[in-house]
GUKOL-77238 format. One record per residue (C-alpha): residue number from 1; residue in three letters; y, x, z. Coordinates in nm, 4 decimals. Layout:
<nodes>
NUM,ALA,Y,X,Z
...
</nodes>
This chain:
<nodes>
1,MET,-0.9282,2.8592,3.8049
2,LEU,-0.6737,2.6451,3.6269
3,GLU,-0.6305,2.2897,3.7905
4,LEU,-0.4308,2.0130,3.6013
5,SER,-0.3034,1.7260,3.8334
6,ASN,-0.3091,1.3867,3.7346
7,GLU,0.0919,1.3683,3.6779
8,GLN,0.0566,1.6952,3.4433
9,ILE,-0.2317,1.4991,3.2422
10,GLY,-0.0083,1.1815,3.2388
11,ALA,0.2547,1.3725,3.0766
12,TRP,0.0302,1.5663,2.8320
13,VAL,-0.0998,1.2117,2.7144
14,GLY,0.2136,1.0766,2.7040
15,SER,0.4149,1.3501,2.4996
16,ILE,0.1399,1.4247,2.2419
17,LEU,-0.1832,1.1776,2.2281
18,LEU,0.0129,0.8323,2.2285
19,PRO,0.2421,0.9465,1.9452
20,LEU,-0.0424,1.0986,1.7416
21,PHE,-0.2554,0.7827,1.7746
22,ARG,0.0746,0.5889,1.5917
23,ILE,0.0523,0.8915,1.3036
24,ALA,-0.3088,0.8884,1.2796
25,ALA,-0.3300,0.4902,1.2628
26,LEU,-0.0672,0.5053,0.9568
27,LEU,-0.2411,0.8006,0.7912
28,MET,-0.5633,0.5783,0.8011
29,PHE,-0.3936,0.2706,0.6716
30,MET,-0.1608,0.3993,0.4100
31,PRO,-0.2314,0.4386,0.0299
32,ILE,-0.3390,0.7577,-0.1089
33,ILE,-0.3978,0.9470,0.2095
34,GLY,-0.5951,0.6649,0.3680
35,THR,-0.8252,0.6472,0.0867
36,GLN,-1.2032,0.7783,0.0443
37,LEU,-1.0825,1.0335,-0.1552
38,VAL,-0.9728,1.2171,0.1816
39,SER,-1.1651,1.2823,0.4212
40,ALA,-1.1400,1.1652,0.7832
41,ARG,-1.0871,1.5667,0.9240
42,ILE,-0.8186,1.6276,0.6478
43,ARG,-0.6269,1.3247,0.8072
44,LEU,-0.6721,1.4027,1.1462
45,TYR,-0.5505,1.7774,1.0702
46,LEU,-0.2450,1.6306,0.8873
47,SER,-0.1661,1.3686,1.1798
48,LEU,-0.1868,1.6790,1.4312
49,ALA,0.0721,1.8598,1.1956
50,ILE,0.2756,1.5978,1.1540
51,CYS,0.2699,1.5408,1.5363
52,VAL,0.3982,1.8909,1.6123
53,VAL,0.6402,1.8862,1.3508
54,ILE,0.8136,1.5671,1.4823
55,LEU,0.7245,1.6011,1.8543
56,PRO,1.0434,1.8079,1.9410
57,THR,1.2781,1.4820,1.7679
58,LEU,1.1208,1.2553,1.9639
59,PRO,1.2384,1.0580,2.2702
60,PRO,1.1101,1.1398,2.6040
61,MET,0.7532,0.9719,2.6404
62,PRO,0.6447,0.7912,2.9427
63,ARG,0.4096,0.8789,3.2171
64,VAL,0.0678,0.7040,3.2249
65,ASP,-0.2610,0.7789,3.3933
66,ALA,-0.4703,0.9275,3.1299
67,ILE,-0.7763,0.6889,3.2504
68,SER,-0.6202,0.3759,3.3419
69,ILE,-0.5822,0.0634,3.1642
70,GLN,-0.2173,0.0826,3.1093
71,ALA,-0.3254,0.3790,2.8828
72,PHE,-0.5527,0.2205,2.6940
73,ILE,-0.3297,-0.0705,2.6683
74,TRP,-0.0480,0.1510,2.5331
75,ILE,-0.3184,0.3434,2.2780
76,ALA,-0.4137,-0.0011,2.1257
77,GLN,-0.0650,-0.0732,2.0807
78,GLU,0.0187,0.2395,1.9001
79,ILE,-0.2768,0.1815,1.6753
80,LEU,-0.1627,-0.1432,1.5767
81,ILE,0.2030,-0.0212,1.5057
82,GLY,0.0436,0.2530,1.2987
83,ALA,-0.1635,0.0029,1.1081
84,MET,0.1332,-0.2392,1.0814
85,LEU,0.3229,0.0322,0.8895
86,GLY,0.0070,0.1159,0.6622
87,PHE,-0.0419,-0.2300,0.5902
88,VAL,0.2911,-0.2760,0.4556
89,LEU,0.2514,0.0088,0.1878
90,GLN,-0.1126,-0.1264,0.0861
91,LEU,0.0556,-0.4215,0.0079
92,PHE,0.3475,-0.2607,-0.1862
93,PHE,0.0617,-0.0865,-0.4133
94,GLN,-0.1765,-0.3886,-0.4425
95,VAL,0.1343,-0.5458,-0.6408
96,PHE,0.0319,-0.3203,-0.9346
97,VAL,-0.3390,-0.3396,-0.8853
98,ILE,-0.2914,-0.7498,-0.9047
99,ALA,-0.1002,-0.7176,-1.2296
100,GLY,-0.3353,-0.4865,-1.3785
101,GLN,-0.6190,-0.7426,-1.3239
102,ILE,-0.4249,-1.0366,-1.4175
103,VAL,-0.3357,-0.8606,-1.7680
104,ALA,-0.6942,-0.7589,-1.8057
105,MET,-0.7982,-1.0874,-1.7751
106,GLN,-0.5337,-1.2479,-2.0052
107,MET,-0.6365,-0.9991,-2.2799
108,GLY,-1.0098,-1.0249,-2.2322
109,LEU,-1.0934,-0.6994,-2.0574
110,GLY,-1.1909,-0.8236,-1.7425
111,PHE,-1.5427,-0.7346,-1.8060
112,ALA,-1.4384,-0.3610,-1.8268
113,SER,-1.4419,-0.2567,-1.5065
114,MET,-1.4980,0.0669,-1.3253
115,ILE,-1.5688,0.1988,-0.9507
116,ASP,-1.2144,0.2569,-0.7772
117,PRO,-1.2894,0.6174,-0.6077
118,ALA,-1.0354,0.5551,-0.3661
119,ASN,-1.1419,0.2033,-0.2523
120,GLY,-1.5415,0.2097,-0.3522
121,VAL,-1.4782,-0.1562,-0.5065
122,SER,-1.5177,-0.2480,-0.8946
123,VAL,-1.1685,-0.3234,-1.0616
124,PRO,-1.0512,-0.3753,-1.3898
125,VAL,-0.9309,-0.0260,-1.6271
126,ILE,-0.6015,-0.1643,-1.6477
127,GLY,-0.5877,-0.2126,-1.2865
128,GLN,-0.6791,0.1358,-1.2048
129,LEU,-0.4300,0.2298,-1.4937
130,PHE,-0.1478,0.0870,-1.2925
131,MET,-0.2791,0.2099,-0.9544
132,ILE,-0.2884,0.5641,-1.0860
133,LEU,0.0604,0.5539,-1.2271
134,VAL,0.2000,0.4134,-0.9258
135,THR,0.0832,0.6714,-0.7109
136,LEU,0.2073,0.9462,-0.9181
137,LEU,0.5480,0.7828,-0.9282
138,PHE,0.5487,0.6870,-0.5280
139,LEU,0.4689,1.1003,-0.4744
140,SER,0.7141,1.2344,-0.7422
141,MET,0.9756,1.0185,-0.5965
142,ASN,0.9046,1.1405,-0.2515
143,GLY,0.8151,0.7931,-0.1162
144,HIS,0.5767,0.9504,0.1382
145,LEU,0.8973,1.1815,0.2697
146,VAL,1.0846,0.7983,0.3017
147,VAL,0.7331,0.6705,0.5061
148,PHE,0.7177,0.9605,0.7303
149,GLU,1.1184,0.9392,0.8184
150,VAL,1.0646,0.5759,0.9037
151,LEU,0.7459,0.6962,1.1116
152,THR,0.9934,0.9064,1.2848
153,GLU,1.2391,0.6572,1.3345
154,SER,0.9940,0.4090,1.4558
155,PHE,0.9540,0.6316,1.7853
156,PHE,1.3206,0.5208,1.8862
157,THR,1.3433,0.1603,1.7582
158,LEU,1.0049,0.0517,1.8841
159,PRO,0.9292,0.3250,2.1693
160,VAL,0.6051,0.3887,2.2976
161,GLY,0.5341,0.1292,2.6003
162,GLY,0.7843,-0.1148,2.4439
163,GLY,0.6151,-0.4242,2.4044
164,PHE,0.3699,-0.5858,2.1538
165,LEU,0.5124,-0.7109,1.8071
166,VAL,0.3116,-1.0217,1.7464
167,GLU,0.6042,-1.1453,1.5781
168,ASN,0.5825,-0.8510,1.3204
169,TYR,0.2477,-0.9314,1.2132
170,TRP,0.3537,-1.2795,1.1439
171,GLU,0.6452,-1.1308,0.9007
172,ILE,0.3467,-0.9407,0.7217
173,ALA,0.1558,-1.2564,0.6691
174,ASN,0.4476,-1.4303,0.5121
175,LYS,0.5032,-1.0972,0.2857
176,LEU,0.1569,-1.1712,0.1212
177,GLY,0.3194,-1.4447,-0.1196
178,TRP,0.5858,-1.1661,-0.2190
179,VAL,0.2791,-0.9653,-0.3576
180,ILE,0.1787,-1.2242,-0.5759
181,GLY,0.4981,-1.3507,-0.7132
182,ALA,0.5651,-0.9584,-0.7831
183,ALA,0.2926,-0.9328,-0.9691
184,LEU,0.3176,-1.2167,-1.1873
185,LEU,0.7053,-1.0978,-1.2295
186,LEU,0.5854,-0.7382,-1.3350
187,VAL,0.3515,-0.8798,-1.5825
188,LEU,0.5204,-1.1769,-1.6892
189,PRO,0.6242,-1.0624,-2.0394
190,ALA,0.2956,-0.9880,-2.1106
191,ILE,0.1271,-1.2945,-2.0230
192,THR,0.3656,-1.4887,-2.2380
193,ALA,0.3290,-1.2545,-2.5508
194,LEU,-0.0955,-1.2967,-2.5063
195,LEU,-0.0209,-1.6788,-2.4216
196,VAL,0.1692,-1.6922,-2.8139
197,VAL,-0.1261,-1.4931,-2.9294
198,ASN,-0.3891,-1.7639,-2.7925
199,LEU,-0.1594,-1.9960,-2.8996
200,ALA,-0.1845,-1.9091,-3.2659
201,PHE,-0.5457,-1.8464,-3.2431
202,GLY,-0.5493,-2.2081,-3.1395
203,VAL,-0.3237,-2.3487,-3.4715
204,MET,-0.5515,-2.1307,-3.6996
205,THR,-0.8679,-2.3109,-3.5722
206,ARG,-0.6976,-2.6338,-3.6248
207,ALA,-0.5920,-2.5410,-3.9637
208,ALA,-0.9145,-2.4072,-4.0665
209,PRO,-1.1991,-2.4987,-3.9099
210,GLN,-1.4483,-2.2910,-4.1041
211,LEU,-1.3020,-2.0007,-3.9985
212,ASN,-1.4790,-1.8177,-3.7011
213,ILE,-1.2192,-1.7615,-3.5060
214,PHE,-1.4358,-1.5989,-3.2166
215,SER,-1.5111,-1.2905,-3.4508
216,ILE,-1.1789,-1.1857,-3.5111
217,GLY,-0.9855,-1.3436,-3.2043
218,PHE,-1.1517,-1.1360,-2.9494
219,PRO,-1.1177,-0.8173,-3.0970
220,LEU,-0.7496,-0.8787,-3.2090
221,THR,-0.6795,-0.9891,-2.8607
222,LEU,-0.7719,-0.7134,-2.7506
223,VAL,-0.5960,-0.4631,-2.9709
224,LEU,-0.2737,-0.6945,-2.9219
225,GLY,-0.3209,-0.6671,-2.5645
226,MET,-0.3265,-0.2692,-2.5313
227,VAL,-0.0088,-0.2487,-2.7904
228,ILE,0.1718,-0.5125,-2.5199
229,VAL,0.0606,-0.2972,-2.2217
230,TRP,0.1958,0.0056,-2.4131
231,ILE,0.5088,-0.1276,-2.5200
232,GLY,0.5493,-0.2483,-2.1408
233,MET,0.5046,0.0977,-1.9861
234,ALA,0.8680,0.1796,-2.1003
235,ASP,0.9845,-0.0815,-1.8281
236,ILE,0.7613,-0.0067,-1.5862
237,LEU,0.9597,0.2410,-1.3968
238,ALA,1.2751,0.0057,-1.3672
239,GLN,1.0192,-0.2289,-1.2085
240,TYR,0.8802,0.0159,-1.0030
241,GLN,1.1935,0.0891,-0.8102
242,VAL,1.2776,-0.2573,-0.7955
243,PHE,0.9515,-0.3187,-0.5946
244,ALA,0.9515,0.0127,-0.4232
245,VAL,1.3141,-0.0507,-0.2706
246,GLN,1.1851,-0.3511,-0.1562
247,ALA,0.8860,-0.2489,0.0050
248,LEU,1.0420,0.0312,0.1668
249,GLN,1.3061,-0.2133,0.3349
250,PHE,1.0832,-0.4337,0.4462
251,LEU,0.8923,-0.1095,0.6073
252,ARG,1.2146,0.0092,0.7659
253,GLU,1.2747,-0.3660,0.8896
254,MET,0.9273,-0.3622,1.0586
255,ALA,0.9750,-0.0406,1.2126
256,GLY,1.3161,-0.1481,1.3227
257,ALA,1.2160,-0.5273,1.4533
258,ARG,1.2091,-0.5988,1.8231
</nodes>
């Protein structure tokens, strides 16, 4: 009969399960993989596969009693670190979702909403369009590989049992303002163009009060809004590169901060 000592169980927990909790927490909170489109079983299989691949490159893990309070504290810390890294990626994706919602409200298309299959909430179609676009760009430019690279480096900069990261969560809270500012910067040309259109309709209303501006203004605003969004798509790649560099740099700083 095979018998395992407490030292052997502690070594197994420290070398496999502790990194697995950080990886699983990242996959649970990050976009694309952490959405409802991917089942929990597939995320678990991916976590196991990534853990097995990167385990030989990781530094030695501390030994811990599997059923001690210290083990539960370290497990909670690993989950918090993985959730922190995944939430930073969520901030980056929400920039484009908020930008699409702002444009949809300005062009009068805010009522045209659909259920987002990834998050299970109702969002405007323009926001969903931007979300699909940024997802394809993120995968085509190997953004997920950069995330896994940062995750591997985090085991060296933030070793298991190395301390708590309260200051990092304050940095994430301060980064929420960056999301709103980046979204406004992304749709600023479209908002300005739609503002000029609305001002033109206001001048037409003052010049010809008998003209029913609502009957022609609403559909014309929709058409012009779609044209403005179509023209703005030509610059979406350059904007994506700028925000992606900032988000991934912030992700690296969060993983390297002590």
